[in-house]
MIDOSE-1310 file (N, C-alpha, C; in nm, 2 decimals, decimal comma, always signed):
residues 198
mstt	+11,69/+11,41/+9,65/+11,73/+11,53/+9,58/+11,90/+11,56/+9,59; +11,85/+11,61/+9,45/+12,03/+11,68/+9,41/+12,09/+11,77/+9,50; +12,21/+11,82/+9,56/+12,22/+11,90/+9,63/+12,38/+11,99/+9,50; +12,34/+12,12/+9,53/+12,47/+12,10/+9,42/+12,57/+12,20/+9,53
slgn	+12,74/+12,17/+9,48/+12,85/+12,20/+9,59/+12,83/+12,32/+9,54; +12,91/+12,43/+9,69/+12,96/+12,55/+9,67/+13,02/+12,62/+9,60; +13,15/+12,50/+9,61/+13,24/+12,58/+9,51/+13,38/+12,40/+9,61; +13,45/+12,40/+9,58/+13,57/+12,31/+9,58/+13,72/+12,37/+9,68
vlii	+13,70/+12,30/+9,79/+13,85/+12,34/+9,87/+13,95/+12,24/+9,89; +14,07/+12,26/+9,86/+14,17/+12,19/+9,87/+14,26/+12,26/+10,02; +14,29/+12,22/+10,10/+14,30/+12,24/+10,18/+14,49/+12,14/+10,19; +14,55/+12,26/+10,25/+14,74/+12,15/+10,26/+14,80/+12,21/+10,43
nahq	+14,74/+12,09/+10,45/+14,85/+12,07/+10,58/+14,99/+12,08/+10,54; +15,03/+12,18/+10,56/+15,20/+12,19/+10,55/+15,28/+12,18/+10,71; +15,23/+12,10/+10,80/+15,29/+12,06/+10,91/+15,42/+11,92/+10,89; +15,51/+12,02/+11,01/+15,65/+11,87/+10,93/+15,66/+11,80/+11,07
yypf	+15,67/+11,72/+11,15/+15,64/+11,67/+11,24/+15,86/+11,67/+11,31; +15,84/+11,76/+11,39/+15,92/+11,72/+11,52/+15,87/+11,61/+11,64; +15,96/+11,61/+11,77/+15,92/+11,59/+11,88/+15,82/+11,63/+12,00; +15,87/+11,73/+11,94/+15,86/+11,87/+11,99/+15,69/+12,03/+11,92
segk	+15,69/+11,87/+11,88/+15,59/+11,98/+11,79/+15,48/+11,83/+11,61; +15,42/+11,77/+11,70/+15,40/+11,68/+11,62/+15,23/+11,68/+11,57; +15,14/+11,84/+11,52/+15,11/+11,87/+11,41/+14,99/+11,83/+11,54; +14,95/+11,86/+11,59/+14,80/+11,78/+11,61/+14,73/+11,87/+11,65
lnaa	+14,76/+11,99/+11,69/+14,70/+12,11/+11,66/+14,65/+12,10/+11,52; +14,75/+12,14/+11,41/+14,72/+12,20/+11,35/+14,65/+12,09/+11,23; +14,71/+11,98/+11,21/+14,59/+11,83/+11,19/+14,42/+11,86/+11,26; +14,38/+11,94/+11,36/+14,25/+11,94/+11,42/+14,23/+12,02/+11,35
lvdk	+14,25/+12,19/+11,37/+14,26/+12,24/+11,26/+14,21/+12,22/+11,11; +14,22/+12,13/+11,05/+14,21/+12,08/+10,93/+14,11/+12,00/+10,91; +14,10/+11,88/+11,03/+13,95/+11,87/+11,08/+13,89/+11,87/+11,04; +13,89/+12,01/+11,17/+13,73/+12,11/+11,16/+13,70/+12,14/+11,01
avtl	+13,79/+12,22/+10,96/+13,80/+12,31/+10,80/+13,73/+12,20/+10,77; +13,70/+12,08/+10,73/+13,69/+12,02/+10,63/+13,50/+11,95/+10,72; +13,47/+11,95/+10,85/+13,36/+11,91/+10,88/+13,28/+12,06/+10,85; +13,34/+12,14/+10,86/+13,23/+12,27/+10,89/+13,21/+12,32/+10,72
legk	+13,30/+12,27/+10,62/+13,29/+12,31/+10,47/+13,19/+12,20/+10,43; +13,20/+12,13/+10,46/+13,15/+11,98/+10,45/+12,98/+12,01/+10,48; +12,94/+12,05/+10,60/+12,86/+12,02/+10,66/+12,75/+12,16/+10,54; +12,83/+12,24/+10,51/+12,77/+12,42/+10,41/+12,77/+12,35/+10,29
gynt	+12,83/+12,20/+10,26/+12,81/+12,20/+10,15/+12,93/+12,22/+10,02; +13,06/+12,26/+10,13/+13,14/+12,23/+9,97/+13,23/+12,11/+9,96; +13,31/+12,09/+9,87/+13,39/+11,97/+9,90/+13,48/+12,00/+9,89; +13,56/+11,90/+9,92/+13,72/+11,92/+10,08/+13,78/+11,78/+9,97
rvvt	+13,95/+11,89/+9,94/+14,02/+11,73/+9,91/+14,16/+11,79/+10,07; +14,21/+11,69/+10,10/+14,26/+11,75/+10,19/+14,45/+11,65/+10,13; +14,52/+11,73/+10,16/+14,69/+11,75/+10,09/+14,78/+11,72/+10,23; +14,85/+11,62/+10,24/+14,94/+11,64/+10,34/+15,09/+11,62/+10,38
maek	+15,18/+11,70/+10,40/+15,35/+11,70/+10,41/+15,38/+11,58/+10,48; +15,29/+11,49/+10,51/+15,30/+11,34/+10,57/+15,35/+11,23/+10,47; +15,32/+11,25/+10,38/+15,20/+11,17/+10,32/+15,32/+11,23/+10,15; +15,35/+11,07/+10,06/+15,39/+11,06/+9,95/+15,26/+11,16/+9,84
ydvd	+15,30/+11,20/+9,73/+15,20/+11,26/+9,69/+15,27/+11,24/+9,55; +15,16/+11,29/+9,43/+15,21/+11,29/+9,28/+15,21/+11,42/+9,25; +15,31/+11,43/+9,16/+15,36/+11,61/+9,18/+15,26/+11,65/+9,09; +15,14/+11,52/+8,94/+15,11/+11,53/+8,85/+14,94/+11,60/+8,97
eqla	+14,87/+11,49/+8,95/+14,79/+11,50/+9,09/+14,78/+11,61/+9,20; +14,89/+11,65/+9,24/+14,84/+11,79/+9,30/+14,83/+11,89/+9,21; +14,88/+11,93/+9,13/+14,85/+12,00/+9,02/+14,71/+12,01/+8,98; +14,68/+11,91/+8,97/+14,50/+11,87/+8,96/+14,44/+11,88/+9,01
hhqw	+14,50/+11,92/+9,13/+14,40/+11,95/+9,28/+14,40/+12,11/+9,32; +14,52/+12,18/+9,22/+14,51/+12,30/+9,27/+14,40/+12,36/+9,16; +14,40/+12,27/+9,01/+14,33/+12,35/+8,89/+14,18/+12,28/+8,93; +14,15/+12,17/+9,01/+13,99/+12,18/+9,07/+13,97/+12,25/+9,16
anfv	+14,00/+12,32/+9,25/+13,95/+12,39/+9,36/+13,93/+12,50/+9,32; +13,84/+12,60/+9,38/+13,78/+12,74/+9,41/+13,86/+12,78/+9,51; +13,86/+12,75/+9,57/+13,97/+12,79/+9,74/+14,10/+12,68/+9,75; +14,18/+12,73/+9,80/+14,28/+12,63/+9,84/+14,33/+12,65/+10,03
ilqs	+14,28/+12,67/+10,15/+14,31/+12,70/+10,23/+14,50/+12,60/+10,26; +14,59/+12,71/+10,28/+14,71/+12,66/+10,37/+14,73/+12,63/+10,51; +14,67/+12,58/+10,53/+14,73/+12,50/+10,71/+14,91/+12,47/+10,76; +14,90/+12,60/+10,84/+15,03/+12,52/+10,87/+15,15/+12,63/+10,97
pinw	+15,17/+12,54/+10,99/+15,30/+12,60/+11,11/+15,42/+12,67/+11,12; +15,42/+12,80/+11,12/+15,60/+12,92/+11,10/+15,67/+12,84/+11,17; +15,78/+12,83/+11,15/+15,90/+12,78/+11,16/+16,02/+12,84/+11,09; +16,12/+12,90/+11,18/+16,19/+12,98/+11,14/+16,10/+13,11/+11,05
mgvp	+15,99/+13,15/+11,10/+15,98/+13,28/+11,00/+15,92/+13,25/+10,83; +15,90/+13,14/+10,86/+15,82/+13,08/+10,71/+15,77/+12,93/+10,74; +15,71/+12,87/+10,58/+15,68/+12,76/+10,63/+15,78/+12,67/+10,67; +15,75/+12,53/+10,71/+15,81/+12,37/+10,68/+15,90/+12,41/+10,60
wsfk	+16,00/+12,30/+10,63/+16,10/+12,24/+10,43/+16,03/+12,15/+10,37; +15,94/+12,10/+10,43/+15,86/+11,96/+10,38/+15,81/+12,04/+10,28; +15,72/+12,14/+10,30/+15,63/+12,22/+10,24/+15,70/+12,34/+10,06; +15,81/+12,39/+10,21/+15,91/+12,45/+10,07/+15,92/+12,34/+9,94
kymd	+15,92/+12,22/+9,98/+15,97/+12,10/+9,88/+15,89/+12,10/+9,78; +15,78/+12,09/+9,83/+15,63/+12,08/+9,78/+15,62/+12,19/+9,65; +15,64/+12,27/+9,74/+15,63/+12,40/+9,64/+15,75/+12,41/+9,52; +15,85/+12,36/+9,55/+15,97/+12,36/+9,45/+15,95/+12,28/+9,32
evyt	+15,86/+12,10/+9,40/+15,85/+12,06/+9,30/+15,72/+12,03/+9,17; +15,60/+12,08/+9,31/+15,46/+12,06/+9,27/+15,44/+12,24/+9,15; +15,49/+12,32/+9,24/+15,45/+12,47/+9,15/+15,53/+12,54/+9,08; +15,69/+12,44/+9,07/+15,74/+12,44/+8,95/+15,77/+12,40/+8,82
agmg	+15,68/+12,26/+8,88/+15,59/+12,19/+8,70/+15,44/+12,26/+8,66; +15,44/+12,34/+8,78/+15,28/+12,42/+8,73/+15,34/+12,55/+8,62; +15,44/+12,60/+8,63/+15,48/+12,63/+8,59/+15,49/+12,62/+8,39; +15,41/+12,60/+8,35/+15,40/+12,54/+8,16/+15,25/+12,59/+8,19
galc	+15,11/+12,62/+8,20/+14,99/+12,64/+8,18/+14,92/+12,60/+8,35; +14,98/+12,49/+8,39/+14,86/+12,40/+8,49/+14,85/+12,57/+8,61; +14,90/+12,60/+8,63/+14,93/+12,75/+8,77/+14,97/+12,87/+8,66; +15,04/+12,90/+8,59/+15,11/+13,04/+8,58/+15,18/+12,98/+8,40
agdg	+15,12/+13,08/+8,32/+15,17/+13,07/+8,21/+15,31/+13,12/+8,17; +15,46/+13,07/+8,25/+15,53/+13,14/+8,28/+15,52/+13,28/+8,40; +15,62/+13,37/+8,36/+15,62/+13,47/+8,46/+15,51/+13,57/+8,43; +15,48/+13,56/+8,35/+15,35/+13,65/+8,27/+15,42/+13,83/+8,17
rvae	+15,58/+13,78/+8,12/+15,67/+13,90/+8,04/+15,64/+13,79/+7,96; +15,66/+13,92/+7,86/+15,70/+13,87/+7,68/+15,81/+13,95/+7,65; +15,87/+13,92/+7,56/+16,01/+13,91/+7,46/+16,03/+14,06/+7,46; +15,86/+14,12/+7,41/+15,87/+14,22/+7,32/+15,86/+14,38/+7,45
epkk	+15,84/+14,29/+7,59/+15,88/+14,41/+7,72/+15,89/+14,31/+7,84; +16,08/+14,26/+7,79/+16,07/+14,19/+7,91/+16,14/+14,25/+8,02; +16,12/+14,39/+8,04/+16,08/+14,41/+8,18/+15,92/+14,46/+8,23; +15,86/+14,43/+8,13/+15,70/+14,46/+8,26/+15,62/+14,38/+8,25
nygt	+15,55/+14,32/+8,33/+15,41/+14,23/+8,35/+15,52/+14,17/+8,43; +15,61/+14,11/+8,50/+15,60/+14,07/+8,60/+15,55/+13,97/+8,72; +15,49/+13,85/+8,68/+15,39/+13,84/+8,79/+15,25/+13,80/+8,71; +15,27/+13,84/+8,64/+15,08/+13,84/+8,58/+15,03/+13,73/+8,48
ggtl	+15,14/+13,59/+8,47/+15,10/+13,48/+8,40/+15,02/+13,37/+8,48; +14,97/+13,40/+8,57/+14,88/+13,25/+8,69/+14,73/+13,26/+8,60; +14,74/+13,15/+8,57/+14,61/+13,10/+8,53/+14,51/+13,07/+8,61; +14,58/+13,11/+8,80/+14,36/+13,08/+8,90/+14,29/+13,20/+8,98
advk	+14,27/+13,30/+8,85/+14,27/+13,42/+8,86/+14,10/+13,38/+8,91; +14,04/+13,30/+8,93/+13,92/+13,20/+8,98/+13,93/+13,14/+9,12; +14,06/+13,17/+9,18/+14,06/+13,08/+9,27/+14,14/+13,20/+9,41; +14,05/+13,13/+9,50/+14,08/+13,21/+9,64/+14,19/+13,13/+9,75
ymms	+14,28/+13,23/+9,87/+14,35/+13,12/+9,87/+14,34/+13,21/+10,06; +14,35/+13,10/+10,16/+14,31/+13,23/+10,28/+14,46/+13,06/+10,35; +14,54/+13,19/+10,47/+14,67/+13,11/+10,52/+14,58/+13,02/+10,68; +14,61/+12,96/+10,72/+14,55/+12,95/+10,92/+14,69/+12,94/+10,93
ltfn	+14,79/+12,96/+11,06/+14,91/+12,94/+11,07/+14,95/+12,93/+11,20; +14,97/+12,85/+11,26/+14,98/+12,84/+11,40/+15,14/+12,90/+11,45; +15,14/+13,01/+11,50/+15,22/+13,02/+11,58/+15,32/+13,03/+11,75; +15,41/+12,99/+11,77/+15,48/+13,01/+11,92/+15,47/+13,14/+11,99
apee	+15,50/+13,20/+11,91/+15,51/+13,35/+11,88/+15,35/+13,44/+11,94; +15,35/+13,51/+12,07/+15,22/+13,55/+12,12/+15,19/+13,67/+12,02; +15,07/+13,67/+11,99/+14,94/+13,79/+11,93/+15,10/+13,90/+11,92; +15,09/+13,96/+12,08/+15,12/+14,08/+12,11/+15,25/+14,11/+12,09
sfnd	+15,37/+13,97/+12,00/+15,45/+14,04/+11,95/+15,45/+14,08/+11,83; +15,33/+14,12/+11,74/+15,31/+14,19/+11,66/+15,29/+14,32/+11,64; +15,23/+14,34/+11,55/+15,20/+14,48/+11,52/+15,20/+14,57/+11,69; +15,37/+14,61/+11,66/+15,42/+14,67/+11,82/+15,55/+14,77/+11,79
neef	+15,57/+14,85/+11,80/+15,75/+14,85/+11,74/+15,82/+14,88/+11,84; +15,72/+14,81/+11,94/+15,84/+14,76/+12,06/+15,88/+14,63/+12,10; +15,86/+14,57/+12,03/+15,80/+14,44/+12,06/+15,88/+14,36/+11,95; +15,89/+14,21/+11,94/+16,02/+14,15/+11,80/+15,99/+14,17/+11,69
fdgk	+15,87/+14,22/+11,64/+15,85/+14,22/+11,48/+15,83/+14,38/+11,49; +15,95/+14,39/+11,49/+15,85/+14,60/+11,46/+15,81/+14,60/+11,44; +15,67/+14,63/+11,46/+15,59/+14,69/+11,47/+15,49/+14,64/+11,37; +15,52/+14,51/+11,24/+15,48/+14,44/+11,13/+15,37/+14,36/+11,21
svdd	+15,27/+14,28/+11,09/+15,18/+14,20/+11,08/+15,20/+14,06/+11,05; +15,12/+13,96/+11,01/+15,18/+13,83/+11,04/+15,12/+13,83/+10,90; +15,08/+13,91/+10,82/+15,06/+13,98/+10,66/+15,20/+13,93/+10,67; +15,27/+14,13/+10,69/+15,39/+14,11/+10,67/+15,49/+13,99/+10,67
lmfp	+15,47/+13,91/+10,81/+15,59/+13,83/+10,78/+15,58/+13,74/+10,66; +15,44/+13,74/+10,60/+15,43/+13,64/+10,52/+15,38/+13,72/+10,39; +15,43/+13,80/+10,34/+15,47/+13,83/+10,21/+15,50/+13,71/+10,11; +15,59/+13,60/+10,15/+15,61/+13,56/+10,06/+15,53/+13,43/+9,95
mhmn	+15,51/+13,36/+10,06/+15,34/+13,33/+10,04/+15,30/+13,41/+9,99; +15,21/+13,51/+10,06/+15,11/+13,60/+9,89/+15,15/+13,60/+9,81; +15,32/+13,64/+9,81/+15,32/+13,67/+9,68/+15,37/+13,54/+9,60; +15,37/+13,43/+9,67/+15,38/+13,30/+9,59/+15,20/+13,27/+9,52
fkff	+15,14/+13,30/+9,61/+14,98/+13,30/+9,56/+14,97/+13,38/+9,42; +15,01/+13,52/+9,49/+14,98/+13,64/+9,32/+15,01/+13,56/+9,24; +15,11/+13,52/+9,23/+15,19/+13,50/+9,14/+15,09/+13,40/+9,00; +14,98/+13,30/+9,11/+14,87/+13,23/+9,00/+14,79/+13,31/+9,01
gmtp	+14,80/+13,40/+9,01/+14,72/+13,45/+9,00/+14,59/+13,46/+9,07; +14,58/+13,39/+9,20/+14,51/+13,36/+9,34/+14,46/+13,52/+9,41; +14,37/+13,58/+9,47/+14,29/+13,63/+9,54/+14,28/+13,56/+9,70; +14,35/+13,65/+9,77/+14,38/+13,68/+9,94/+14,22/+13,68/+10,01
metf	+14,19/+13,59/+10,05/+14,09/+13,59/+10,20/+14,23/+13,69/+10,36; +14,10/+13,67/+10,41/+14,19/+13,73/+10,55/+14,18/+13,59/+10,60; +14,35/+13,58/+10,64/+14,47/+13,52/+10,77/+14,40/+13,54/+10,84; +14,41/+13,38/+10,91/+14,37/+13,29/+11,06/+14,48/+13,26/+11,11
asfd	+14,54/+13,36/+11,25/+14,58/+13,27/+11,32/+14,61/+13,33/+11,45; +14,65/+13,13/+11,54/+14,71/+13,10/+11,65/+14,81/+13,10/+11,73; +14,84/+13,19/+11,82/+14,93/+13,23/+11,87/+14,94/+13,17/+12,00; +15,11/+13,18/+12,01/+15,15/+13,10/+12,17/+15,08/+12,99/+12,19
vmkn	+15,10/+12,89/+12,04/+15,07/+12,79/+12,08/+15,13/+12,63/+12,16; +15,26/+12,67/+12,18/+15,33/+12,63/+12,26/+15,41/+12,63/+12,45; +15,38/+12,76/+12,43/+15,34/+12,82/+12,54/+15,25/+12,84/+12,67; +15,11/+12,91/+12,57/+15,02/+12,94/+12,64/+14,92/+12,90/+12,55
adve	+14,90/+12,75/+12,55/+14,79/+12,75/+12,38/+14,59/+12,73/+12,53; +14,54/+12,84/+12,36/+14,39/+12,87/+12,42/+14,33/+12,80/+12,32; +14,38/+12,61/+12,27/+14,32/+12,51/+12,19/+14,14/+12,57/+12,17; +14,07/+12,53/+12,29/+13,91/+12,61/+12,23/+13,91/+12,71/+12,22
ndfk	+13,97/+12,84/+12,28/+13,89/+13,01/+12,19/+13,97/+12,97/+12,02; +14,12/+12,94/+12,05/+14,20/+12,84/+11,87/+14,04/+12,80/+11,77; +14,00/+12,65/+11,81/+13,86/+12,60/+11,75/+13,79/+12,78/+11,74; +13,69/+12,85/+11,87/+13,59/+12,89/+11,87/+13,62/+13,04/+11,72
rfea	+13,75/+13,12/+11,78/+13,76/+13,20/+11,66/+13,77/+13,12/+11,54; +13,84/+12,99/+11,51/+13,85/+12,90/+11,39/+13,70/+12,93/+11,30; +13,63/+12,84/+11,41/+13,51/+12,83/+11,30/+13,41/+12,95/+11,27; +13,50/+13,09/+11,36/+13,38/+13,17/+11,34/+13,44/+13,26/+11,19
hink	+13,59/+13,22/+11,23/+13,67/+13,25/+11,05/+13,59/+13,18/+10,92; +13,60/+13,07/+10,94/+13,51/+12,94/+10,84/+13,35/+13,02/+10,82; +13,28/+13,08/+10,89/+13,15/+13,08/+10,87/+13,17/+13,24/+10,81; +13,22/+13,33/+10,87/+13,26/+13,42/+10,79/+13,30/+13,46/+10,64
hf	+13,36/+13,33/+10,67/+13,42/+13,39/+10,49/+13,38/+13,28/+10,36; +13,31/+13,15/+10,40/+13,27/+13,06/+10,39/+13,11/+13,08/+10,36
């Protein structure tokens, strides 16, 4: 009996190890995603910043994928430095056509169509993020983020994926993971999120 795959999912574990942040939650969410998605009939590949990587192989992973899940802690309002290094190395190498054909502009109209050169128009992406910040610090004008949402904070990452022509899926977030973690509930919400979108 042959089974047909529902698609290919590249999962990127962007966690950077620190003694105070060992990455257990991000790793557990990656494992949970693999189990859930493979159980549904998807193929998965996992890339972690903790391991050495080959740039060409990483470009091939992105071209193979129908979906990309970025599993990342948020450090100092953005992705960890090791994933930024990955982007600088892998995504820059992808400018020659693997991820995008330049920035989309042409010599005849150099001021128009910036960011439209992406070659991954059939690929969707989902961010799954872990925050030290409590959920209540977002979407409230009286709190730290001045009424901004998680997706507002992650605008640069959304633009990076858009640059490759990718389409966003709903972002998932775990909050207050260092001081008031509710991992059991996070796992339940994550499973529901995966089931909703895959």
